[in-house]
C-alpha positions as a Markdown table, in Angstrom:
| # | Residue | x | y | z |
|---|---|---|---|---|
| 1 | Unk | 10.4 | 201.1 | 54.6 |
| 2 | Unk | 11.4 | 203.3 | 52.0 |
| 3 | Unk | 15.0 | 204.0 | 53.3 |
| 4 | Unk | 16.1 | 200.5 | 52.9 |
| 5 | Unk | 15.1 | 200.0 | 49.4 |
| 6 | Unk | 13.8 | 197.1 | 47.7 |
| 7 | Unk | 13.8 | 193.9 | 50.1 |
| 8 | Unk | 14.7 | 190.6 | 48.0 |
| 9 | Unk | 11.7 | 188.2 | 47.9 |
| 10 | Unk | 11.9 | 185.9 | 50.6 |
| 11 | Unk | 13.5 | 188.4 | 53.5 |
| 12 | Unk | 11.7 | 190.4 | 55.7 |
| 13 | Unk | 12.0 | 193.5 | 57.8 |
| 14 | Unk | 11.6 | 193.2 | 61.5 |
| 15 | Unk | 12.9 | 194.6 | 64.6 |
| 16 | Unk | 16.3 | 193.4 | 66.1 |
| 17 | Unk | 14.6 | 192.6 | 69.3 |
| 18 | Unk | 12.3 | 190.3 | 67.5 |
| 19 | Unk | 15.3 | 188.0 | 66.4 |
| 20 | Unk | 17.8 | 188.5 | 69.5 |
| 21 | Unk | 17.9 | 189.4 | 73.6 |
| 22 | Unk | 19.1 | 193.1 | 73.5 |
| 23 | Unk | 21.3 | 193.5 | 76.5 |
| 24 | Unk | 23.4 | 196.2 | 78.0 |
| 25 | Unk | 25.3 | 197.5 | 81.3 |
| 26 | Unk | 27.4 | 200.0 | 83.0 |
| 27 | Unk | 31.0 | 199.8 | 84.2 |
| 28 | Unk | 32.1 | 199.3 | 87.6 |
| 29 | Unk | 33.5 | 202.5 | 89.3 |
| 30 | Unk | 36.8 | 203.0 | 87.4 |
| 31 | Unk | 38.6 | 204.5 | 90.4 |
| 32 | Unk | 38.3 | 201.3 | 92.6 |
| 33 | Unk | 41.2 | 198.9 | 92.0 |
| 34 | Unk | 39.5 | 196.0 | 93.5 |
| 35 | Unk | 37.1 | 196.0 | 90.5 |
| 36 | Unk | 39.8 | 195.8 | 87.7 |
| 37 | Unk | 42.6 | 193.6 | 86.5 |
| 38 | Unk | 40.3 | 190.3 | 87.4 |
| 39 | Unk | 39.7 | 187.4 | 85.2 |
| 40 | Unk | 36.6 | 188.4 | 83.7 |
| 41 | Unk | 36.5 | 189.9 | 80.1 |
| 42 | Unk | 35.3 | 193.3 | 79.9 |
| 43 | Unk | 34.2 | 194.6 | 76.4 |
| 44 | Unk | 33.8 | 198.1 | 75.5 |
| 45 | Unk | 33.1 | 199.7 | 72.0 |
| 46 | Unk | 36.8 | 200.5 | 71.9 |
| 47 | Unk | 37.5 | 196.9 | 71.8 |
| 48 | Unk | 35.6 | 196.6 | 68.4 |
| 49 | Unk | 38.0 | 199.1 | 66.6 |
| 50 | Unk | 40.1 | 196.6 | 64.6 |
| 51 | Unk | 40.8 | 195.4 | 61.2 |
| 52 | Unk | 39.7 | 191.9 | 61.0 |
| 53 | Unk | 36.3 | 191.1 | 62.8 |
| 54 | Unk | 36.4 | 187.5 | 62.0 |
| 55 | Unk | 39.3 | 186.7 | 64.4 |
| 56 | Unk | 38.6 | 186.7 | 68.2 |
| 57 | Unk | 39.3 | 189.8 | 69.9 |
| 58 | Unk | 40.5 | 190.5 | 73.5 |
| 59 | Unk | 39.3 | 192.8 | 75.7 |
| 60 | Unk | 41.7 | 195.8 | 76.8 |
| 61 | Unk | 40.3 | 195.5 | 80.3 |
| 62 | Unk | 39.0 | 192.8 | 82.7 |
| 63 | Unk | 37.0 | 193.1 | 85.9 |
| 64 | Unk | 37.1 | 191.3 | 89.0 |
| 65 | Unk | 34.1 | 189.5 | 90.7 |
| 66 | Unk | 33.7 | 192.3 | 93.0 |
| 67 | Unk | 33.7 | 194.7 | 90.0 |
| 68 | Unk | 30.9 | 192.8 | 88.4 |
| 69 | Unk | 28.7 | 192.6 | 91.5 |
| 70 | Unk | 29.0 | 196.4 | 92.0 |
| 71 | Unk | 27.6 | 197.5 | 88.7 |
| 72 | Unk | 24.8 | 197.1 | 86.0 |
| 73 | Unk | 26.7 | 194.5 | 84.1 |
| 74 | Unk | 25.6 | 191.0 | 82.9 |
| 75 | Unk | 27.6 | 187.9 | 81.9 |
| 76 | Unk | 26.9 | 187.3 | 78.2 |
| 77 | Unk | 27.5 | 183.8 | 77.1 |
| 78 | Unk | 29.9 | 182.8 | 74.3 |
| 79 | Unk | 28.7 | 182.9 | 70.6 |
| 80 | Unk | 26.9 | 186.1 | 71.6 |
| 81 | Unk | 27.3 | 189.2 | 69.1 |
| 82 | Unk | 28.1 | 192.7 | 70.2 |
| 83 | Unk | 26.9 | 195.2 | 68.1 |
| 84 | Unk | 28.0 | 199.1 | 69.1 |
| 85 | Unk | 25.6 | 201.7 | 69.3 |
| 86 | Unk | 28.6 | 204.2 | 70.1 |
| 87 | Unk | 31.6 | 204.9 | 68.5 |
| 88 | Unk | 32.7 | 203.1 | 66.7 |
| 89 | Unk | 29.2 | 202.9 | 65.4 |
| 90 | Unk | 28.2 | 199.8 | 63.4 |
| 91 | Unk | 31.2 | 197.6 | 64.5 |
| 92 | Unk | 30.3 | 194.2 | 65.1 |
| 93 | Unk | 32.5 | 190.9 | 66.6 |
| 94 | Unk | 31.2 | 187.6 | 68.0 |
| 95 | Unk | 32.3 | 186.7 | 71.6 |
| 96 | Unk | 34.3 | 183.5 | 71.7 |
| 97 | Unk | 33.9 | 183.3 | 75.3 |
| 98 | Unk | 31.6 | 184.4 | 77.9 |
| 99 | Unk | 32.1 | 188.1 | 78.3 |
| 100 | Unk | 30.7 | 191.3 | 79.9 |
| 101 | Unk | 29.7 | 194.3 | 78.1 |
| 102 | Unk | 29.2 | 198.1 | 78.5 |
| 103 | Unk | 26.8 | 200.0 | 76.9 |
| 104 | Unk | 24.6 | 203.1 | 78.0 |
| 105 | Unk | 21.5 | 202.0 | 80.0 |
| 106 | Unk | 18.2 | 202.2 | 78.0 |
């Protein structure tokens, strides 16, 4: 791949999906208060917009069990990595607890 440039010896280029499970989801209905302010972490790309990506982050929002059941979200285990394909593009962080993610459907 010419755009990457010279790949150091011993390294190889491969699709991300060959290294990790890629998941996405969709949020619960924002206008239903029964779905929000629960005890389940709900991360969005906006939560990644901070200075120190080596420190754990707290989500701006949380959902309820009803909210999770109502939407296309999945529980993501602790130590997962979130990588945003939306604004802020390219930001990343590690989850330190089981979390839920919002991303556009594939």
